[in-house]
Gaussian input, Z-matrix of N, CA and C with variables (Angstrom, degrees):
# hf/3-21g

backbone

0 1
 N
 C     1     B1
 C     2     B2     1     A1
 N     3     B3     2     A2     1     D1
 C     4     B4     3     A3     2     D2
 C     5     B5     4     A4     3     D3
 N     6     B6     5     A5     4     D4
 C     7     B7     6     A6     5     D5
 C     8     B8     7     A7     6     D6
 N     9     B9     8     A8     7     D7
 C    10    B10     9     A9     8     D8
 C    11    B11    10    A10     9     D9
 N    12    B12    11    A11    10    D10
 C    13    B13    12    A12    11    D11
 C    14    B14    13    A13    12    D12
 N    15    B15    14    A14    13    D13
 C    16    B16    15    A15    14    D14
 C    17    B17    16    A16    15    D15
 N    18    B18    17    A17    16    D16
 C    19    B19    18    A18    17    D17
 C    20    B20    19    A19    18    D18
 N    21    B21    20    A20    19    D19
 C    22    B22    21    A21    20    D20
 C    23    B23    22    A22    21    D21
 N    24    B24    23    A23    22    D22
 C    25    B25    24    A24    23    D23
 C    26    B26    25    A25    24    D24
 N    27    B27    26    A26    25    D25
 C    28    B28    27    A27    26    D26
 C    29    B29    28    A28    27    D27
 N    30    B30    29    A29    28    D28
 C    31    B31    30    A30    29    D29
 C    32    B32    31    A31    30    D30
 N    33    B33    32    A32    31    D31
 C    34    B34    33    A33    32    D32
 C    35    B35    34    A34    33    D33
 N    36    B36    35    A35    34    D34
 C    37    B37    36    A36    35    D35
 C    38    B38    37    A37    36    D36
 N    39    B39    38    A38    37    D37
 C    40    B40    39    A39    38    D38
 C    41    B41    40    A40    39    D39
 N    42    B42    41    A41    40    D40
 C    43    B43    42    A42    41    D41
 C    44    B44    43    A43    42    D42
 N    45    B45    44    A44    43    D43
 C    46    B46    45    A45    44    D44
 C    47    B47    46    A46    45    D45
 N    48    B48    47    A47    46    D46
 C    49    B49    48    A48    47    D47
 C    50    B50    49    A49    48    D48
 N    51    B51    50    A50    49    D49
 C    52    B52    51    A51    50    D50
 C    53    B53    52    A52    51    D51
 N    54    B54    53    A53    52    D52
 C    55    B55    54    A54    53    D53
 C    56    B56    55    A55    54    D54
 N    57    B57    56    A56    55    D55
 C    58    B58    57    A57    56    D56
 C    59    B59    58    A58    57    D57
 N    60    B60    59    A59    58    D58
 C    61    B61    60    A60    59    D59
 C    62    B62    61    A61    60    D60
 N    63    B63    62    A62    61    D61
 C    64    B64    63    A63    62    D62
 C    65    B65    64    A64    63    D63
 N    66    B66    65    A65    64    D64
 C    67    B67    66    A66    65    D65
 C    68    B68    67    A67    66    D66
 N    69    B69    68    A68    67    D67
 C    70    B70    69    A69    68    D68
 C    71    B71    70    A70    69    D69
 N    72    B72    71    A71    70    D70
 C    73    B73    72    A72    71    D71
 C    74    B74    73    A73    72    D72
 N    75    B75    74    A74    73    D73
 C    76    B76    75    A75    74    D74
 C    77    B77    76    A76    75    D75
 N    78    B78    77    A77    76    D76
 C    79    B79    78    A78    77    D77
 C    80    B80    79    A79    78    D78
 N    81    B81    80    A80    79    D79
 C    82    B82    81    A81    80    D80
 C    83    B83    82    A82    81    D81
 N    84    B84    83    A83    82    D82
 C    85    B85    84    A84    83    D83
 C    86    B86    85    A85    84    D84
 N    87    B87    86    A86    85    D85
 C    88    B88    87    A87    86    D86
 C    89    B89    88    A88    87    D87
 N    90    B90    89    A89    88    D88
 C    91    B91    90    A90    89    D89
 C    92    B92    91    A91    90    D90
 N    93    B93    92    A92    91    D91
 C    94    B94    93    A93    92    D92
 C    95    B95    94    A94    93    D93
 N    96    B96    95    A95    94    D94
 C    97    B97    96    A96    95    D95
 C    98    B98    97    A97    96    D96
 N    99    B99    98    A98    97    D97
 C   100   B100    99    A99    98    D98
 C   101   B101   100   A100    99    D99
 N   102   B102   101   A101   100   D100
 C   103   B103   102   A102   101   D101
 C   104   B104   103   A103   102   D102
 N   105   B105   104   A104   103   D103
 C   106   B106   105   A105   104   D104
 C   107   B107   106   A106   105   D105
 N   108   B108   107   A107   106   D106
 C   109   B109   108   A108   107   D107
 C   110   B110   109   A109   108   D108
 N   111   B111   110   A110   109   D109
 C   112   B112   111   A111   110   D110
 C   113   B113   112   A112   111   D111
 N   114   B114   113   A113   112   D112
 C   115   B115   114   A114   113   D113
 C   116   B116   115   A115   114   D114
 N   117   B117   116   A116   115   D115
 C   118   B118   117   A117   116   D116
 C   119   B119   118   A118   117   D117
 N   120   B120   119   A119   118   D118
 C   121   B121   120   A120   119   D119
 C   122   B122   121   A121   120   D120
 N   123   B123   122   A122   121   D121
 C   124   B124   123   A123   122   D122
 C   125   B125   124   A124   123   D123
 N   126   B126   125   A125   124   D124
 C   127   B127   126   A126   125   D125
 C   128   B128   127   A127   126   D126
 N   129   B129   128   A128   127   D127
 C   130   B130   129   A129   128   D128
 C   131   B131   130   A130   129   D129
 N   132   B132   131   A131   130   D130
 C   133   B133   132   A132   131   D131
 C   134   B134   133   A133   132   D132
 N   135   B135   134   A134   133   D133
 C   136   B136   135   A135   134   D134
 C   137   B137   136   A136   135   D135
 N   138   B138   137   A137   136   D136
 C   139   B139   138   A138   137   D137
 C   140   B140   139   A139   138   D138
 N   141   B141   140   A140   139   D139
 C   142   B142   141   A141   140   D140
 C   143   B143   142   A142   141   D141
 N   144   B144   143   A143   142   D142
 C   145   B145   144   A144   143   D143
 C   146   B146   145   A145   144   D144
 N   147   B147   146   A146   145   D145
 C   148   B148   147   A147   146   D146
 C   149   B149   148   A148   147   D147
 N   150   B150   149   A149   148   D148
 C   151   B151   150   A150   149   D149
 C   152   B152   151   A151   150   D150
 N   153   B153   152   A152   151   D151
 C   154   B154   153   A153   152   D152
 C   155   B155   154   A154   153   D153
 N   156   B156   155   A155   154   D154
 C   157   B157   156   A156   155   D155
 C   158   B158   157   A157   156   D156
 N   159   B159   158   A158   157   D157
 C   160   B160   159   A159   158   D158
 C   161   B161   160   A160   159   D159
 N   162   B162   161   A161   160   D160
 C   163   B163   162   A162   161   D161
 C   164   B164   163   A163   162   D162
 N   165   B165   164   A164   163   D163
 C   166   B166   165   A165   164   D164
 C   167   B167   166   A166   165   D165
 N   168   B168   167   A167   166   D166
 C   169   B169   168   A168   167   D167
 C   170   B170   169   A169   168   D168
 N   171   B171   170   A170   169   D169
 C   172   B172   171   A171   170   D170
 C   173   B173   172   A172   171   D171
 N   174   B174   173   A173   172   D172
 C   175   B175   174   A174   173   D173
 C   176   B176   175   A175   174   D174
 N   177   B177   176   A176   175   D175
 C   178   B178   177   A177   176   D176
 C   179   B179   178   A178   177   D177
 N   180   B180   179   A179   178   D178
 C   181   B181   180   A180   179   D179
 C   182   B182   181   A181   180   D180
 N   183   B183   182   A182   181   D181
 C   184   B184   183   A183   182   D182
 C   185   B185   184   A184   183   D183
 N   186   B186   185   A185   184   D184
 C   187   B187   186   A186   185   D185
 C   188   B188   187   A187   186   D186
 N   189   B189   188   A188   187   D187
 C   190   B190   189   A189   188   D188
 C   191   B191   190   A190   189   D189
 N   192   B192   191   A191   190   D190
 C   193   B193   192   A192   191   D191
 C   194   B194   193   A193   192   D192
 N   195   B195   194   A194   193   D193
 C   196   B196   195   A195   194   D194
 C   197   B197   196   A196   195   D195
 N   198   B198   197   A197   196   D196
 C   199   B199   198   A198   197   D197
 C   200   B200   199   A199   198   D198
 N   201   B201   200   A200   199   D199
 C   202   B202   201   A201   200   D200
 C   203   B203   202   A202   201   D201
 N   204   B204   203   A203   202   D202
 C   205   B205   204   A204   203   D203
 C   206   B206   205   A205   204   D204
 N   207   B207   206   A206   205   D205
 C   208   B208   207   A207   206   D206
 C   209   B209   208   A208   207   D207
 N   210   B210   209   A209   208   D208
 C   211   B211   210   A210   209   D209
 C   212   B212   211   A211   210   D210
 N   213   B213   212   A212   211   D211
 C   214   B214   213   A213   212   D212
 C   215   B215   214   A214   213   D213
 N   216   B216   215   A215   214   D214
 C   217   B217   216   A216   215   D215
 C   218   B218   217   A217   216   D216
 N   219   B219   218   A218   217   D217
 C   220   B220   219   A219   218   D218
 C   221   B221   220   A220   219   D219
 N   222   B222   221   A221   220   D220
 C   223   B223   222   A222   221   D221
 C   224   B224   223   A223   222   D222
 N   225   B225   224   A224   223   D223
 C   226   B226   225   A225   224   D224
 C   227   B227   226   A226   225   D225
 N   228   B228   227   A227   226   D226
 C   229   B229   228   A228   227   D227
 C   230   B230   229   A229   228   D228
 N   231   B231   230   A230   229   D229
 C   232   B232   231   A231   230   D230
 C   233   B233   232   A232   231   D231
 N   234   B234   233   A233   232   D232
 C   235   B235   234   A234   233   D233
 C   236   B236   235   A235   234   D234
 N   237   B237   236   A236   235   D235
 C   238   B238   237   A237   236   D236
 C   239   B239   238   A238   237   D237
 N   240   B240   239   A239   238   D238
 C   241   B241   240   A240   239   D239
 C   242   B242   241   A241   240   D240
 N   243   B243   242   A242   241   D241
 C   244   B244   243   A243   242   D242
 C   245   B245   244   A244   243   D243
 N   246   B246   245   A245   244   D244
 C   247   B247   246   A246   245   D245
 C   248   B248   247   A247   246   D246
 N   249   B249   248   A248   247   D247
 C   250   B250   249   A249   248   D248
 C   251   B251   250   A250   249   D249
 N   252   B252   251   A251   250   D250
 C   253   B253   252   A252   251   D251
 C   254   B254   253   A253   252   D252
 N   255   B255   254   A254   253   D253
 C   256   B256   255   A255   254   D254
 C   257   B257   256   A256   255   D255
 N   258   B258   257   A257   256   D256
 C   259   B259   258   A258   257   D257
 C   260   B260   259   A259   258   D258
 N   261   B261   260   A260   259   D259
 C   262   B262   261   A261   260   D260
 C   263   B263   262   A262   261   D261
 N   264   B264   263   A263   262   D262
 C   265   B265   264   A264   263   D263
 C   266   B266   265   A265   264   D264
 N   267   B267   266   A266   265   D265
 C   268   B268   267   A267   266   D266
 C   269   B269   268   A268   267   D267
 N   270   B270   269   A269   268   D268
 C   271   B271   270   A270   269   D269
 C   272   B272   271   A271   270   D270
 N   273   B273   272   A272   271   D271
 C   274   B274   273   A273   272   D272
 C   275   B275   274   A274   273   D273
 N   276   B276   275   A275   274   D274
 C   277   B277   276   A276   275   D275
 C   278   B278   277   A277   276   D276
 N   279   B279   278   A278   277   D277
 C   280   B280   279   A279   278   D278
 C   281   B281   280   A280   279   D279
 N   282   B282   281   A281   280   D280
 C   283   B283   282   A282   281   D281
 C   284   B284   283   A283   282   D282
 N   285   B285   284   A284   283   D283
 C   286   B286   285   A285   284   D284
 C   287   B287   286   A286   285   D285
 N   288   B288   287   A287   286   D286
 C   289   B289   288   A288   287   D287
 C   290   B290   289   A289   288   D288
 N   291   B291   290   A290   289   D289
 C   292   B292   291   A291   290   D290
 C   293   B293   292   A292   291   D291
 N   294   B294   293   A293   292   D292
 C   295   B295   294   A294   293   D293
 C   296   B296   295   A295   294   D294
 N   297   B297   296   A296   295   D295
 C   298   B298   297   A297   296   D296
 C   299   B299   298   A298   297   D297
 N   300   B300   299   A299   298   D298
 C   301   B301   300   A300   299   D299
 C   302   B302   301   A301   300   D300

   B1=1.4581
   B2=1.5281
   B3=1.3273
   B4=1.4649
   B5=1.5219
   B6=1.3276
   B7=1.4667
   B8=1.5312
   B9=1.3170
   B10=1.4682
   B11=1.5260
   B12=1.3115
   B13=1.4686
   B14=1.5188
   B15=1.3222
   B16=1.4744
   B17=1.5228
   B18=1.3373
   B19=1.4624
   B20=1.5266
   B21=1.3271
   B22=1.4673
   B23=1.5233
   B24=1.3222
   B25=1.4629
   B26=1.5272
   B27=1.3193
   B28=1.4690
   B29=1.5238
   B30=1.3269
   B31=1.4615
   B32=1.5289
   B33=1.3240
   B34=1.4689
   B35=1.5247
   B36=1.3280
   B37=1.4622
   B38=1.5184
   B39=1.3335
   B40=1.4635
   B41=1.5231
   B42=1.3279
   B43=1.4607
   B44=1.5301
   B45=1.3267
   B46=1.4616
   B47=1.5130
   B48=1.3251
   B49=1.4690
   B50=1.5213
   B51=1.3328
   B52=1.4616
   B53=1.5219
   B54=1.3246
   B55=1.4732
   B56=1.5268
   B57=1.3306
   B58=1.4629
   B59=1.5245
   B60=1.3296
   B61=1.4715
   B62=1.5246
   B63=1.3202
   B64=1.4670
   B65=1.5306
   B66=1.3113
   B67=1.4676
   B68=1.5309
   B69=1.3429
   B70=1.4723
   B71=1.5240
   B72=1.3218
   B73=1.4605
   B74=1.5254
   B75=1.3214
   B76=1.4632
   B77=1.5247
   B78=1.3248
   B79=1.4641
   B80=1.5161
   B81=1.3203
   B82=1.4581
   B83=1.5287
   B84=1.3261
   B85=1.4638
   B86=1.5296
   B87=1.3457
   B88=1.4772
   B89=1.5215
   B90=1.3230
   B91=1.4649
   B92=1.5163
   B93=1.3337
   B94=1.4655
   B95=1.5288
   B96=1.3191
   B97=1.4578
   B98=1.5209
   B99=1.3240
   B100=1.4603
   B101=1.5140
   B102=1.3216
   B103=1.4665
   B104=1.5147
   B105=1.3187
   B106=1.4673
   B107=1.5232
   B108=1.3185
   B109=1.4670
   B110=1.5235
   B111=1.3236
   B112=1.4694
   B113=1.5204
   B114=1.3220
   B115=1.4597
   B116=1.5232
   B117=1.3281
   B118=1.4553
   B119=1.5197
   B120=1.3326
   B121=1.4595
   B122=1.5258
   B123=1.3367
   B124=1.4683
   B125=1.5238
   B126=1.3234
   B127=1.4686
   B128=1.5300
   B129=1.3212
   B130=1.4587
   B131=1.5317
   B132=1.3205
   B133=1.4605
   B134=1.5169
   B135=1.3291
   B136=1.4637
   B137=1.5178
   B138=1.3196
   B139=1.4668
   B140=1.5279
   B141=1.3347
   B142=1.4631
   B143=1.5293
   B144=1.3278
   B145=1.4647
   B146=1.5232
   B147=1.3070
   B148=1.4645
   B149=1.5218
   B150=1.3272
   B151=1.4544
   B152=1.5192
   B153=1.3333
   B154=1.4615
   B155=1.5241
   B156=1.3073
   B157=1.4625
   B158=1.5145
   B159=1.2964
   B160=1.4566
   B161=1.5199
   B162=1.3262
   B163=1.4613
   B164=1.5148
   B165=1.3112
   B166=1.4587
   B167=1.5136
   B168=1.3034
   B169=1.4678
   B170=1.5182
   B171=1.3401
   B172=1.4589
   B173=1.5354
   B174=1.3229
   B175=1.4675
   B176=1.5291
   B177=1.3167
   B178=1.4648
   B179=1.5290
   B180=1.3263
   B181=1.4617
   B182=1.5265
   B183=1.3334
   B184=1.4611
   B185=1.5310
   B186=1.3244
   B187=1.4646
   B188=1.5259
   B189=1.3234
   B190=1.4663
   B191=1.5305
   B192=1.3334
   B193=1.4700
   B194=1.5298
   B195=1.3435
   B196=1.4641
   B197=1.5276
   B198=1.3242
   B199=1.4701
   B200=1.5328
   B201=1.3274
   B202=1.4683
   B203=1.5327
   B204=1.3320
   B205=1.4654
   B206=1.5252
   B207=1.3220
   B208=1.4643
   B209=1.5115
   B210=1.3307
   B211=1.4558
   B212=1.5229
   B213=1.3302
   B214=1.4700
   B215=1.5223
   B216=1.3243
   B217=1.4603
   B218=1.5224
   B219=1.3121
   B220=1.4666
   B221=1.5313
   B222=1.3204
   B223=1.4699
   B224=1.5302
   B225=1.3216
   B226=1.4617
   B227=1.5166
   B228=1.3210
   B229=1.4607
   B230=1.5180
   B231=1.3296
   B232=1.4613
   B233=1.5266
   B234=1.3260
   B235=1.4653
   B236=1.5246
   B237=1.3307
   B238=1.4671
   B239=1.5280
   B240=1.3356
   B241=1.4657
   B242=1.5205
   B243=1.3281
   B244=1.4654
   B245=1.5224
   B246=1.3127
   B247=1.4726
   B248=1.5251
   B249=1.3363
   B250=1.4646
   B251=1.5309
   B252=1.3286
   B253=1.4619
   B254=1.5247
   B255=1.3307
   B256=1.4610
   B257=1.5194
   B258=1.3228
   B259=1.4634
   B260=1.5237
   B261=1.3364
   B262=1.4570
   B263=1.5206
   B264=1.3269
   B265=1.4621
   B266=1.5230
   B267=1.3092
   B268=1.4535
   B269=1.5103
   B270=1.2944
   B271=1.4598
   B272=1.5188
   B273=1.3235
   B274=1.4552
   B275=1.5236
   B276=1.3265
   B277=1.4725
   B278=1.5217
   B279=1.3131
   B280=1.4622
   B281=1.5314
   B282=1.3231
   B283=1.4658
   B284=1.5185
   B285=1.3190
   B286=1.4843
   B287=1.5338
   B288=1.3072
   B289=1.4601
   B290=1.5193
   B291=1.3402
   B292=1.4579
   B293=1.5252
   B294=1.3170
   B295=1.4777
   B296=1.5259
   B297=1.2879
   B298=1.4616
   B299=1.5197
   B300=1.3031
   B301=1.4621
   B302=1.4969
   A1=110.86
   A2=116.53
   A3=120.18
   A4=110.93
   A5=116.92
   A6=120.51
   A7=109.98
   A8=116.75
   A9=120.29
   A10=110.87
   A11=116.80
   A12=120.27
   A13=111.52
   A14=117.93
   A15=120.47
   A16=111.42
   A17=116.77
   A18=120.12
   A19=110.56
   A20=116.81
   A21=120.32
   A22=110.51
   A23=117.14
   A24=121.07
   A25=111.32
   A26=117.40
   A27=121.08
   A28=110.50
   A29=117.08
   A30=119.71
   A31=111.40
   A32=117.42
   A33=120.37
   A34=110.52
   A35=116.79
   A36=120.34
   A37=112.08
   A38=116.98
   A39=120.64
   A40=111.73
   A41=117.21
   A42=120.57
   A43=110.08
   A44=117.19
   A45=120.48
   A46=112.21
   A47=116.78
   A48=120.33
   A49=110.78
   A50=117.12
   A51=119.00
   A52=111.98
   A53=117.39
   A54=119.91
   A55=110.91
   A56=117.39
   A57=121.00
   A58=111.76
   A59=117.65
   A60=119.21
   A61=112.31
   A62=118.03
   A63=121.28
   A64=113.34
   A65=117.81
   A66=121.49
   A67=109.05
   A68=117.46
   A69=118.78
   A70=111.74
   A71=115.87
   A72=121.40
   A73=113.14
   A74=117.80
   A75=119.90
   A76=112.80
   A77=117.49
   A78=120.32
   A79=113.64
   A80=117.96
   A81=119.48
   A82=112.84
   A83=118.47
   A84=120.17
   A85=112.38
   A86=120.07
   A87=117.74
   A88=112.56
   A89=117.40
   A90=119.50
   A91=111.12
   A92=116.61
   A93=120.02
   A94=110.49
   A95=117.62
   A96=118.75
   A97=110.69
   A98=117.10
   A99=119.95
   A100=112.51
   A101=116.42
   A102=118.91
   A103=111.32
   A104=118.28
   A105=119.53
   A106=110.32
   A107=116.58
   A108=119.49
   A109=110.98
   A110=117.09
   A111=120.57
   A112=110.51
   A113=117.85
   A114=119.78
   A115=111.85
   A116=116.99
   A117=118.88
   A118=111.00
   A119=116.85
   A120=121.08
   A121=110.35
   A122=117.34
   A123=121.37
   A124=110.22
   A125=116.41
   A126=120.40
   A127=110.20
   A128=116.95
   A129=120.25
   A130=111.12
   A131=117.61
   A132=121.08
   A133=112.34
   A134=117.20
   A135=120.36
   A136=111.32
   A137=117.15
   A138=119.98
   A139=110.23
   A140=117.14
   A141=120.46
   A142=110.75
   A143=116.97
   A144=120.34
   A145=110.49
   A146=117.35
   A147=120.66
   A148=110.82
   A149=117.31
   A150=120.89
   A151=113.56
   A152=117.06
   A153=119.37
   A154=112.84
   A155=117.53
   A156=120.47
   A157=113.19
   A158=117.46
   A159=122.98
   A160=109.14
   A161=115.78
   A162=120.34
   A163=110.04
   A164=116.43
   A165=121.55
   A166=112.58
   A167=115.21
   A168=119.76
   A169=111.46
   A170=118.39
   A171=120.51
   A172=110.44
   A173=116.83
   A174=120.52
   A175=110.83
   A176=116.23
   A177=119.78
   A178=110.82
   A179=116.36
   A180=120.48
   A181=110.72
   A182=116.72
   A183=119.81
   A184=111.69
   A185=116.89
   A186=119.78
   A187=111.69
   A188=116.97
   A189=120.03
   A190=110.21
   A191=116.48
   A192=120.06
   A193=110.38
   A194=117.25
   A195=120.63
   A196=110.80
   A197=116.44
   A198=119.92
   A199=109.93
   A200=117.04
   A201=120.69
   A202=111.18
   A203=117.18
   A204=119.88
   A205=111.96
   A206=116.83
   A207=119.48
   A208=111.90
   A209=116.87
   A210=120.85
   A211=111.34
   A212=116.51
   A213=120.28
   A214=110.12
   A215=116.66
   A216=119.60
   A217=111.82
   A218=117.49
   A219=120.15
   A220=110.72
   A221=117.36
   A222=120.95
   A223=110.51
   A224=116.82
   A225=119.89
   A226=112.10
   A227=116.42
   A228=120.11
   A229=112.26
   A230=116.13
   A231=118.73
   A232=111.07
   A233=117.96
   A234=119.97
   A235=111.40
   A236=116.27
   A237=119.62
   A238=110.70
   A239=116.95
   A240=119.91
   A241=111.04
   A242=116.93
   A243=120.68
   A244=110.88
   A245=116.14
   A246=119.62
   A247=110.77
   A248=116.65
   A249=119.19
   A250=111.33
   A251=116.99
   A252=118.82
   A253=111.07
   A254=116.74
   A255=120.81
   A256=112.17
   A257=117.19
   A258=120.61
   A259=111.01
   A260=116.95
   A261=120.00
   A262=112.54
   A263=117.45
   A264=119.79
   A265=110.56
   A266=117.25
   A267=121.20
   A268=113.08
   A269=115.42
   A270=121.09
   A271=108.49
   A272=115.23
   A273=120.39
   A274=108.11
   A275=116.48
   A276=117.75
   A277=109.92
   A278=114.44
   A279=120.13
   A280=109.43
   A281=114.80
   A282=119.08
   A283=108.12
   A284=115.82
   A285=117.76
   A286=109.11
   A287=114.32
   A288=119.27
   A289=109.79
   A290=113.45
   A291=118.36
   A292=108.48
   A293=116.38
   A294=118.27
   A295=110.80
   A296=115.60
   A297=120.38
   A298=109.48
   A299=116.28
   A300=120.14
   A301=111.92
   D1=-43.87
   D2=-179.42
   D3=-64.61
   D4=-41.18
   D5=-179.57
   D6=-64.63
   D7=-39.86
   D8=178.41
   D9=-63.50
   D10=-44.53
   D11=179.24
   D12=-64.78
   D13=-40.29
   D14=177.20
   D15=-65.39
   D16=-38.65
   D17=178.13
   D18=-63.96
   D19=-41.09
   D20=177.59
   D21=-63.96
   D22=-41.23
   D23=178.74
   D24=-62.07
   D25=-44.90
   D26=-179.72
   D27=-65.76
   D28=-44.18
   D29=179.15
   D30=-64.72
   D31=-38.07
   D32=177.11
   D33=-63.81
   D34=-37.31
   D35=176.66
   D36=-63.01
   D37=-44.17
   D38=178.60
   D39=-65.29
   D40=-42.64
   D41=179.11
   D42=-64.98
   D43=-43.54
   D44=178.34
   D45=-60.56
   D46=-43.20
   D47=179.21
   D48=-64.13
   D49=-43.99
   D50=-178.01
   D51=-67.74
   D52=-33.56
   D53=178.48
   D54=-71.72
   D55=-46.91
   D56=-177.04
   D57=-68.01
   D58=-33.80
   D59=-178.03
   D60=-68.40
   D61=-18.73
   D62=-179.79
   D63=-95.17
   D64=2.39
   D65=-179.44
   D66=-82.44
   D67=129.79
   D68=177.11
   D69=-66.43
   D70=156.47
   D71=-175.97
   D72=-60.37
   D73=-30.53
   D74=-177.43
   D75=-70.27
   D76=-17.35
   D77=-178.93
   D78=-98.48
   D79=-1.47
   D80=-176.77
   D81=-64.83
   D82=-39.36
   D83=-178.60
   D84=-66.83
   D85=-46.03
   D86=175.86
   D87=-62.81
   D88=-37.12
   D89=178.17
   D90=-67.51
   D91=-32.89
   D92=179.58
   D93=-65.45
   D94=-37.96
   D95=178.34
   D96=-67.54
   D97=-33.69
   D98=175.24
   D99=-66.95
   D100=-42.02
   D101=178.29
   D102=-69.62
   D103=-29.75
   D104=174.58
   D105=-61.99
   D106=-41.72
   D107=178.34
   D108=-65.11
   D109=-42.78
   D110=179.83
   D111=-64.61
   D112=-43.69
   D113=-179.64
   D114=-70.48
   D115=-27.83
   D116=172.48
   D117=-63.05
   D118=-39.05
   D119=176.75
   D120=-67.41
   D121=-39.31
   D122=177.96
   D123=-61.78
   D124=-44.75
   D125=-179.78
   D126=-63.13
   D127=-46.65
   D128=-179.61
   D129=-63.17
   D130=-44.72
   D131=179.05
   D132=-63.39
   D133=-41.53
   D134=179.52
   D135=-66.03
   D136=-37.86
   D137=178.40
   D138=-67.21
   D139=-40.83
   D140=178.88
   D141=-64.17
   D142=-45.79
   D143=179.89
   D144=-66.12
   D145=-39.80
   D146=179.20
   D147=-64.87
   D148=-36.47
   D149=179.65
   D150=-76.41
   D151=-18.15
   D152=-177.66
   D153=-81.99
   D154=-0.74
   D155=176.58
   D156=88.16
   D157=74.42
   D158=179.87
   D159=-84.10
   D160=141.18
   D161=177.08
   D162=-89.51
   D163=142.96
   D164=174.81
   D165=94.95
   D166=136.41
   D167=-178.28
   D168=-73.63
   D169=-29.79
   D170=-179.76
   D171=-67.06
   D172=-40.91
   D173=178.03
   D174=-63.83
   D175=-42.33
   D176=178.99
   D177=-65.02
   D178=-40.73
   D179=179.32
   D180=-62.98
   D181=-44.47
   D182=179.39
   D183=-64.73
   D184=-36.51
   D185=177.22
   D186=-67.02
   D187=-40.30
   D188=177.91
   D189=-64.72
   D190=-40.04
   D191=177.41
   D192=-64.52
   D193=-39.88
   D194=178.46
   D195=-63.54
   D196=-41.59
   D197=178.50
   D198=-64.52
   D199=-43.78
   D200=-178.26
   D201=-63.88
   D202=-50.29
   D203=-178.67
   D204=-66.39
   D205=-39.78
   D206=177.64
   D207=-63.04
   D208=-41.65
   D209=179.18
   D210=-65.74
   D211=-41.58
   D212=178.01
   D213=-60.85
   D214=-43.10
   D215=-178.80
   D216=-67.99
   D217=-41.58
   D218=-179.95
   D219=-64.34
   D220=-48.75
   D221=-178.68
   D222=-64.89
   D223=-45.88
   D224=178.98
   D225=-63.00
   D226=-39.63
   D227=178.69
   D228=-63.80
   D229=-41.92
   D230=178.14
   D231=-66.38
   D232=-37.79
   D233=178.91
   D234=-65.43
   D235=-43.76
   D236=179.78
   D237=-67.34
   D238=-41.32
   D239=178.76
   D240=-63.22
   D241=-41.49
   D242=178.02
   D243=-63.28
   D244=-40.74
   D245=179.50
   D246=-65.38
   D247=-41.13
   D248=-179.81
   D249=-68.94
   D250=-37.77
   D251=176.91
   D252=-67.08
   D253=-31.36
   D254=175.94
   D255=-65.06
   D256=-29.70
   D257=177.73
   D258=-66.95
   D259=-31.06
   D260=-178.39
   D261=-81.19
   D262=-21.05
   D263=-179.26
   D264=-67.30
   D265=-53.64
   D266=177.56
   D267=59.03
   D268=-172.18
   D269=178.09
   D270=-100.37
   D271=139.42
   D272=176.26
   D273=-79.80
   D274=141.63
   D275=178.18
   D276=-65.55
   D277=140.78
   D278=-178.72
   D279=-76.90
   D280=141.16
   D281=176.97
   D282=-78.14
   D283=140.63
   D284=176.44
   D285=-69.18
   D286=144.54
   D287=-179.55
   D288=-69.85
   D289=139.98
   D290=179.07
   D291=-80.67
   D292=140.09
   D293=178.75
   D294=-68.32
   D295=140.33
   D296=178.28
   D297=-92.70
   D298=141.72
   D299=-177.66
   D300=-93.62

């Protein structure tokens, strides 16, 4: 069972890498917001499962790692998205002053 789960994890990693490496740069920001939502669900699910009383130290360790990595991805994604949206705001051109009579 453990070998099967590890094989699935490794194959999922390879598939994820091959899919993400083919995404054009212009689509990274929309995909990042989608992954933020998915990792938010991962964090919430891991916290719920961890709070429900999981048996075994390995399961608890994996849940803590899932919470940590999910939180890092969500926070980092929001920071990068905020920075990219800030690039689009820019400065508004100043209106020329009207002459006074």
